[in-house]
C-alpha positions in Angstrom: 45.5 -18.8 -16.6 45.5 -20.1 -13.1 48.0 -18.6 -10.7 49.9 -21.1 -8.6 49.8 -20.5 -4.8 53.2 -20.5 -3.1 53.0 -23.1 -0.3 55.4 -21.0 1.7 52.9 -18.2 1.7 50.2 -20.3 3.6 50.5 -20.1 7.4 51.5 -23.4 9.0 48.4 -23.6 11.0 46.3 -23.5 7.8 48.4 -25.9 5.8 46.7 -29.2 5.1 43.2 -28.0 6.2 40.3 -29.2 4.1 37.2 -27.2 3.1 34.5 -26.4 5.6 32.9 -29.5 7.1 29.2 -30.2 6.7 27.0 -31.6 9.5 27.5 -35.3 9.7 24.8 -36.1 12.2 21.3 -34.8 13.2 22.8 -33.2 16.3 25.3 -31.3 14.3 22.6 -30.2 11.9 20.4 -28.9 14.7 23.4 -27.0 16.1 24.0 -25.4 12.7 20.3 -24.5 12.3 20.2 -22.9 15.8 23.3 -20.8 15.1 21.9 -19.8 11.7 18.6 -18.8 13.2 20.3 -16.6 15.8 22.5 -15.0 13.1 19.5 -14.1 11.0 17.6 -12.8 14.0 20.6 -10.5 14.7 20.6 -9.2 11.2 16.9 -8.6 11.2 17.1 -6.8 14.5 19.9 -4.6 13.2 17.8 -3.4 10.3 14.8 -3.0 12.5 16.9 -0.7 14.7 17.8 1.3 11.6 14.2 1.7 10.7 13.4 3.0 14.2 16.2 5.5 14.0 14.9 6.9 10.7 11.4 7.2 12.2 12.9 9.0 15.3 14.7 11.4 13.0 11.4 12.1 11.1 9.6 12.7 14.4 12.3 15.1 15.6 12.2 17.0 12.3 8.4 17.4 12.6 8.5 18.5 16.2 11.4 21.0 15.5 9.8 22.5 12.4 6.4 22.9 14.2 8.1 24.6 17.1 9.9 27.0 14.8 7.0 27.8 12.5 4.2 28.2 15.0 6.1 29.9 17.8 6.3 33.3 16.2 4.5 35.3 13.5 7.8 36.1 11.8 8.5 32.5 11.0 7.8 31.8 7.3 5.3 29.1 6.3 8.0 27.8 3.9 9.5 26.1 7.0 6.6 23.6 7.0 7.0 23.0 3.3 10.7 22.3 3.9 9.7 19.9 6.7 7.5 18.0 4.2 10.4 17.6 1.9 12.7 16.4 4.7 10.2 13.9 5.9 9.7 12.6 2.4 13.4 12.1 2.1 13.5 10.2 5.4 10.5 8.1 4.2 12.5 7.2 1.1 15.5 6.2 3.2 13.3 4.2 5.5 11.6 2.4 2.6 15.0 1.2 1.4 15.9 0.0 4.9 12.6 -1.7 5.2 13.3 -3.7 2.0 16.5 -5.1 3.6 14.7 -5.8 6.8 11.9 -7.7 5.0 14.5 -10.0 3.4 15.9 -11.2 6.7 12.5 -11.2 8.4 11.2 -13.6 5.6 14.1 -15.9 6.2 13.6 -16.0 10.0 9.8 -16.5 9.7 10.2 -19.2 7.0 12.5 -21.1 9.3 10.3 -20.6 12.3 7.1 -21.4 10.5 8.4 -24.6 8.9 10.8 -26.0 11.5 10.3 -24.6 15.0 6.5 -24.5 14.7 6.5 -28.1 13.6 8.5 -29.1 16.7 6.1 -27.5 19.1 2.8 -28.1 17.1 3.3 -30.6 14.3 0.7 -30.3 11.4 0.4 -31.5 7.9 0.4 -27.9 6.6 4.0 -27.3 5.7 5.5 -25.2 2.9 6.7 -27.4 0.2 10.3 -27.0 -0.7 11.0 -24.4 1.9 14.6 -25.6 2.5 15.4 -25.2 -1.1 13.8 -21.8 -1.3 15.8 -20.8 1.8 19.0 -22.1 0.2 18.4 -20.3 -3.1 17.8 -17.1 -1.2 21.1 -17.4 0.6 22.9 -18.0 -2.7 21.3 -15.1 -4.5 19.4 -12.7 -2.2 16.7 -10.6 -3.9 14.3 -8.0 -2.5 10.8 -9.4 -1.9 8.9 -6.1 -2.1 9.1 -3.0 -4.3 10.0 0.5 -3.1 6.4 1.6 -3.6 5.1 -1.2 -1.4 7.7 -0.4 1.3 6.8 3.2 1.2 3.1 2.3 1.5 3.7 0.2 4.5 5.7 2.9 6.3 3.1 5.5 5.4 0.4 3.4 6.9 2.3 2.8 10.1 3.9 6.1 10.9 4.6 8.6 8.1 1.0 9.2 7.1 0.3 10.7 10.5 3.4 12.9 10.3 2.4 14.3 6.9 -1.1 14.9 8.2 0.2 16.9 11.2 2.4 19.0 8.9 -0.5 19.7 6.6 -2.8 20.8 9.4 0.0 23.0 10.8 0.6 24.6 7.4 -3.2 25.3 6.9 -3.3 26.9 10.3 -0.2 28.9 9.5 -1.6 30.4 6.2 -5.1 31.0 7.5 -4.4 32.5 10.9 -3.8 36.2 11.0 -2.1 35.9 14.3 0.6 33.8 12.8 1.5 36.3 10.0 4.0 39.2 10.1 2.2 42.2 11.5 -0.2 39.9 13.4 -3.6 41.4 14.0 -6.3 40.4 16.5 -8.3 38.1 14.2 -7.9 34.4 14.6 -8.2 33.5 10.9 -7.7 35.2 7.6 -10.7 37.3 6.5 -11.0 36.0 2.9 -9.8 33.4 0.5 -7.5 35.9 -1.3 -5.8 36.6 2.0 -5.1 32.9 2.4 -3.8 32.5 -1.1 -1.5 35.5 -0.6 -0.2 34.0 2.7 0.7 30.8 0.8 3.0 32.5 -1.6 6.6 31.3 -1.5 9.2 33.7 -2.9 8.5 34.3 -6.6 5.8 31.5 -6.6 2.3 32.8 -6.3 0.1 31.4 -3.6 -2.2 29.5 -5.9 0.7 27.5 -7.4 1.9 26.6 -4.0 -1.6 25.5 -3.0 -1.8 23.4 -6.1 1.5 21.8 -5.5 0.7 20.9 -1.9 -2.7 19.5 -3.0 -1.1 17.4 -5.7 1.6 16.2 -3.3 -1.0 15.1 -0.7 -3.2 13.4 -3.3 -0.1 11.4 -4.3 0.6 10.5 -0.7 -3.1 9.4 -0.2 -2.8 7.2 -3.3 0.5 5.8 -2.2 -0.9 5.0 1.3 -4.2 3.4 0.2 -3.1 1.7 -3.0 -4.0 -2.0 -2.9 -1.3 -4.6 -3.0 -1.2 -8.3 -2.8 -0.9 -9.7 0.7 2.0 -11.9 -0.3 5.1 -12.9 1.6 4.9 -12.5 5.3 1.7 -10.5 5.1 -0.1 -13.7 4.2 0.8 -15.2 7.5 -0.8 -13.7 10.6 -1.2 -9.9 11.3 1.9 -9.1 13.5 3.8 -7.1 11.0 5.9 -3.9 11.2 
């Protein structure tokens, strides 16, 4: 059943107004296009700023945990393991933000590639049906990349190096006698059993912690180097975040 609208409830200044007007001339169309481009740029820049903030949080976590764990022998090596978990969580958050950023970047680049580039340097190579594709994306936005691809891109850009630094710091922590409680004069552990014992975490034996860290970093290596199709914006140029 359709509910009738009380005319008295409509403000006088809105009474009699028609729906939104569409561009009636080329000049009006260009004005709409320019404002739309600027709006998409703003949304893209907003999500780009969110990505940078997450990266900054991850860098801060890495720096803080390294300072805590390596500054004194009484600091437990579990601090670095906890840092790995936190950075993984931030990577997951950043991958989600990157997927939103990629949607708005694709819109901006499609408009620039097929309209503005044609103004400055006209060519016969133009994406067929790009206006319809842009309109359908505005009607029903969808993500263009998977979470796995987004994580792979961020690992290749920034997070892979952070995880590598944490791994090196953790190895130094469990192999250096000077960084263990009751520090001695030796720089490194005298034997493999000493290293395994230093890797123990609460009730977990050292060998299980070593196996878990190894499995985690093998998964990170696979996630970083896994091949994926250079589709979307990756197929155009090499200036990509």
